Kinemage of the C-alpha trace (Angstrom):
@kinemage 1
@onewidth
@group {chain A} dominant
@subgroup {mainchain}
@vectorlist {calphas} color= white
{ca met a 1} P 52.332 17.212 -14.068
{ca ala a 2} L 49.583 15.924 -11.519
{ca lys a 3} L 50.450 15.462 -7.806
{ca ile a 4} L 49.259 11.920 -7.096
{ca cys a 5} L 48.980 10.357 -3.842
{ca leu a 6} L 47.721 6.864 -3.071
{ca tyr a 7} L 46.086 5.979 0.459
{ca his a 8} L 46.514 2.107 0.944
{ca tyr a 9} L 46.846 -0.522 3.068
{ca pro a 10} L 49.485 -3.124 2.029
{ca gly a 11} L 48.153 -6.382 0.599
{ca ala a 12} L 44.781 -4.962 0.685
{ca cys a 13} L 42.752 -4.269 -2.830
{ca ser a 14} L 44.522 -1.211 -3.124
{ca gln a 15} L 47.419 -3.157 -4.376
{ca val a 16} L 45.577 -3.290 -7.602
{ca thr a 17} L 45.817 0.349 -8.289
{ca met a 18} L 49.433 0.544 -7.026
{ca val a 19} L 50.420 -2.011 -9.566
{ca ala a 20} L 48.539 0.169 -12.186
{ca leu a 21} L 50.598 3.077 -11.025
{ca glu a 22} L 53.807 1.257 -11.027
{ca ile a 23} L 53.181 -0.200 -14.571
{ca ile a 24} L 52.614 3.426 -15.938
{ca gly a 25} L 55.800 4.458 -14.218
{ca leu a 26} L 54.241 7.588 -12.489
{ca glu a 27} L 55.983 9.183 -9.866
{ca tyr a 28} L 53.383 9.267 -6.807
{ca asp a 29} L 53.046 9.282 -3.135
{ca asp a 30} L 51.666 6.609 -0.920
{ca cys a 31} L 50.313 6.852 2.378
{ca val a 32} L 49.520 3.944 4.468
{ca ile a 33} L 45.947 3.807 6.309
{ca asp a 34} L 46.007 0.917 8.893
{ca ile a 35} L 42.484 -0.296 8.411
{ca phe a 36} L 42.912 -3.009 11.238
{ca ser a 37} L 43.583 0.045 13.820
{ca gly a 38} L 40.530 1.945 12.430
{ca ala a 39} L 42.610 4.791 10.976
{ca gln a 40} L 40.313 4.919 8.075
{ca lys a 41} L 37.740 6.418 10.464
{ca ser a 42} L 40.080 9.054 11.685
{ca pro a 43} L 39.127 12.446 11.357
{ca glu a 44} L 42.063 13.174 9.177
{ca tyr a 45} L 41.402 10.456 6.618
{ca leu a 46} L 37.511 11.100 6.540
{ca lys a 47} L 38.667 14.472 5.139
{ca val a 48} L 40.306 12.675 2.265
{ca asn a 49} L 37.561 9.901 1.791
{ca pro a 50} L 34.200 10.594 3.884
{ca arg a 51} L 33.632 6.668 2.777
{ca ala a 52} L 36.225 5.415 5.265
{ca lys a 53} L 37.648 3.056 2.816
{ca val a 54} L 41.117 2.239 0.830
{ca pro a 55} L 42.043 2.739 -1.905
{ca ala a 56} L 41.715 6.329 -2.365
{ca leu a 57} L 43.665 8.088 -4.832
{ca leu a 58} L 44.143 12.006 -4.967
{ca val a 59} L 44.972 13.559 -8.199
{ca asn a 60} L 45.936 17.174 -7.325
{ca glu a 61} L 43.029 17.798 -5.119
{ca asp a 62} L 40.370 15.684 -6.779
{ca leu a 63} L 39.356 12.250 -5.307
{ca leu a 64} L 38.760 9.277 -6.896
{ca thr a 65} L 37.801 5.955 -5.294
{ca glu a 66} L 37.211 2.285 -6.244
{ca asn a 67} L 39.688 0.351 -7.876
{ca ser a 68} L 37.748 0.200 -11.258
{ca ala a 69} L 37.170 3.815 -11.531
{ca met a 70} L 40.627 4.442 -10.922
{ca ile a 71} L 41.869 2.073 -13.662
{ca met a 72} L 39.467 3.290 -16.279
{ca tyr a 73} L 40.708 6.863 -15.378
{ca leu a 74} L 44.570 5.876 -15.516
{ca his a 75} L 44.050 3.927 -18.644
{ca ser a 76} L 42.138 7.104 -20.343
{ca ile a 77} L 45.053 9.574 -19.446
{ca tyr a 78} L 47.897 7.036 -19.827
{ca pro a 79} L 46.787 4.981 -22.913
{ca gly a 80} L 50.241 4.078 -23.840
{ca ala a 81} L 50.981 2.095 -20.604
{ca lys a 82} L 48.478 -0.498 -21.816
{ca leu a 83} L 46.625 -1.002 -18.706
{ca leu a 84} L 43.484 -2.154 -20.656
{ca pro a 85} L 42.893 -3.349 -24.294
{ca val a 86} L 42.773 -0.384 -26.801
{ca ile a 87} L 39.290 0.935 -26.661
{ca asn a 88} L 37.651 1.612 -30.238
{ca ser a 89} L 34.165 2.076 -29.327
{ca glu a 90} L 31.688 2.989 -26.639
{ca leu a 91} L 30.450 -0.666 -26.675
{ca glu a 92} L 34.166 -1.828 -26.056
{ca arg a 93} L 34.404 0.528 -23.030
{ca ala a 94} L 31.332 -0.654 -21.580
{ca arg a 95} L 32.290 -4.072 -21.873
{ca ile a 96} L 35.809 -3.746 -20.558
{ca asn a 97} L 34.244 -1.638 -17.520
{ca ala a 98} L 31.645 -4.603 -17.014
{ca asp a 99} L 34.512 -6.825 -16.624
{ca leu a 100} L 36.174 -4.500 -13.818
{ca gln a 101} L 32.851 -3.866 -12.230
{ca trp a 102} L 32.440 -7.914 -12.232
{ca cys a 103} L 35.969 -7.942 -10.438
{ca ser a 104} L 34.914 -5.193 -7.956
{ca gly a 105} L 31.238 -6.106 -7.314
{ca thr a 106} L 30.881 -9.804 -7.541
{ca val a 107} L 34.332 -11.252 -7.221
{ca his a 108} L 35.701 -9.376 -4.499
{ca pro a 109} L 32.566 -9.598 -2.166
{ca ala a 110} L 32.462 -13.226 -2.737
{ca val a 111} L 35.971 -13.529 -1.426
{ca arg a 112} L 35.492 -11.332 1.239
{ca met a 113} L 32.696 -13.925 2.588
{ca leu a 114} L 35.847 -16.213 3.032
{ca arg a 115} L 38.195 -13.726 4.170
{ca ala a 116} L 35.854 -11.601 6.671
{ca pro a 117} L 32.620 -13.557 7.159
{ca gln a 118} L 31.861 -11.688 10.568
{ca arg a 119} L 31.465 -8.407 8.479
{ca phe a 120} L 28.318 -9.776 7.066
{ca ser a 121} L 26.973 -11.627 10.080
{ca leu a 122} L 28.293 -11.579 13.639
{ca ser a 123} L 25.879 -14.522 14.835
{ca glu a 124} L 26.430 -16.847 11.712
{ca pro a 125} L 29.832 -16.188 10.125
{ca ser a 126} L 30.269 -19.997 9.325
{ca gly a 127} L 27.125 -19.702 7.449
{ca val a 128} L 28.356 -16.791 5.469
{ca tyr a 129} L 31.664 -18.513 4.888
{ca asn a 130} L 29.887 -21.606 3.499
{ca lys a 131} L 27.881 -19.502 1.068
{ca gly a 132} L 30.924 -17.708 -0.078
{ca val a 133} L 32.304 -20.850 -0.724
{ca glu a 134} L 29.711 -21.646 -3.220
{ca tyr a 135} L 29.929 -18.657 -4.778
{ca val a 136} L 33.950 -18.482 -5.332
{ca arg a 137} L 33.595 -22.039 -6.836
{ca leu a 138} L 31.328 -20.929 -9.355
{ca ile a 139} L 33.353 -17.951 -10.295
{ca leu a 140} L 36.751 -19.713 -10.216
{ca ala a 141} L 35.151 -22.143 -12.618
{ca glu a 142} L 34.173 -19.539 -14.851
{ca leu a 143} L 37.797 -18.047 -14.653
{ca asn a 144} L 39.624 -21.425 -14.977
{ca met a 145} L 37.799 -22.407 -17.945
{ca arg a 146} L 38.618 -19.136 -19.743
{ca leu a 147} L 42.257 -19.287 -19.019
{ca val a 148} L 42.332 -22.813 -20.166
{ca ala a 149} L 42.467 -21.157 -23.726
{ca asn a 150} L 43.904 -17.806 -22.957
{ca ser a 151} L 47.164 -16.817 -21.040
{ca trp a 152} L 45.365 -13.796 -19.883
{ca trp a 153} L 41.789 -12.598 -19.550
{ca tyr a 154} L 41.961 -10.884 -22.853
{ca gly a 155} L 43.755 -13.273 -24.641
{ca asp a 156} L 47.563 -13.192 -25.406
{ca val a 157} L 48.057 -9.702 -23.732
{ca tyr a 158} L 47.598 -8.826 -19.831
{ca ser a 159} L 45.563 -6.251 -18.345
{ca met a 160} L 44.655 -4.784 -14.976
{ca val a 161} L 41.585 -7.289 -14.842
{ca asp a 162} L 44.087 -9.937 -14.385
{ca val a 163} L 45.835 -8.124 -11.690
{ca tyr a 164} L 42.407 -7.464 -10.032
{ca leu a 165} L 41.688 -11.342 -10.426
{ca his a 166} L 44.985 -12.390 -9.162
{ca trp a 167} L 44.485 -10.223 -5.950
{ca cys a 168} L 40.755 -11.834 -5.428
{ca tyr a 169} L 41.731 -15.324 -5.917
{ca gly a 170} L 44.940 -14.781 -3.757
{ca met a 171} L 42.742 -13.651 -0.946
{ca ala a 172} L 40.709 -16.584 -1.402
{ca leu a 173} L 43.660 -18.920 -1.044
{ca glu a 174} L 44.664 -16.797 2.143
{ca ala a 175} L 41.115 -17.699 3.528
{ca gly a 176} L 41.785 -21.444 3.184
{ca phe a 177} L 40.033 -21.973 -0.221
{ca ser a 178} L 42.315 -24.653 -2.119
{ca leu a 179} L 43.073 -23.629 -5.943
{ca ala a 180} L 44.378 -27.209 -6.697
{ca asp a 181} L 41.273 -27.775 -8.827
{ca tyr a 182} L 42.108 -24.761 -10.712
{ca pro a 183} L 45.263 -25.493 -12.534
{ca ala a 184} L 44.913 -22.536 -15.414
{ca ile a 185} L 44.517 -20.182 -12.241
{ca leu a 186} L 47.521 -21.558 -10.649
{ca arg a 187} L 49.570 -20.855 -14.103
{ca his a 188} L 47.989 -17.497 -14.419
{ca ala a 189} L 49.119 -16.758 -10.828
{ca glu a 190} L 52.687 -17.530 -11.683
{ca arg a 191} L 52.389 -15.150 -14.659
{ca val a 192} L 51.059 -12.339 -12.827
{ca lys a 193} L 53.617 -12.596 -10.200
{ca leu a 194} L 56.486 -12.341 -13.165
{ca leu a 195} L 55.143 -8.742 -14.331
{ca pro a 196} L 57.622 -6.144 -13.534
{ca gly a 197} L 54.914 -3.637 -12.148
{ca tyr a 198} L 53.619 -6.368 -9.972
{ca gln a 199} L 57.005 -6.812 -8.486
{ca arg a 200} L 57.662 -3.074 -8.021
{ca ala a 201} L 54.301 -2.719 -6.300
{ca leu a 202} L 55.070 -5.550 -3.852
{ca ala a 203} L 58.395 -4.141 -3.145
{ca arg a 204} L 56.938 -0.630 -2.281
{ca glu a 205} L 54.443 -2.179 0.013
{ca gln a 206} L 57.015 -3.795 1.810
{ca gln a 207} L 58.808 -0.580 2.310
{ca ala a 208} L 55.623 1.475 3.177
{ca ala a 209} L 54.543 -1.281 5.725
{ca ser a 210} L 57.993 -1.385 7.357
{ca lys a 211} L 58.078 2.446 7.543
{ca ala a 212} L 54.434 2.214 9.107
{ca gly a 213} L 55.432 -0.358 11.408
{ca leu a 214} L 53.371 -3.125 9.982
{ca glu a 215} L 54.402 -6.760 9.790
{ca leu a 216} L 53.041 -8.572 6.579
{ca val a 217} L 52.618 -12.339 6.113
{ca asp a 218} L 54.177 -13.701 2.839
């Protein structure tokens, strides 16, 4: 069996991959990297991930970065966990990969404009935030419309796309963006919170935070 270690920060986007690991039911180690104290730039962590970001997933001695890549890898190795829909063709694989890339490359950065606008501009953070609001409104309108007709992103069965989107709009909510105009998303959030793998991941994050001396905000 492969030795797996997830480098993460509780509540950060690394939560997405932790949920995947919990859904599969794998034994794995986790190591908290305190991104707010700059631990991701420490010489020790740079030896693990030279890009100085979390999450990082070590499978034996092989490094994986980016949630979307980790999810595709885990799904390919553990298809029985059904992290994603069954892939019957390369076209289907490409479409699912596109959905994950949309989460990581479009939705996530838009939410970051709300959550941390100073990362984009130290001189005009309010302008970044306002532009982020525009982007997030468009994204959530699309998502809400899709969820009006479907319980999950792919219809009747949940996938890691749902978990990633849940993390993203949760961060928007924490940044002060109201979800009141998106009732289908609010219902979706409640469904995600009931997933056993999601609940186990949150419990593990809490334990990891406590062990690392971090205080998480509910």
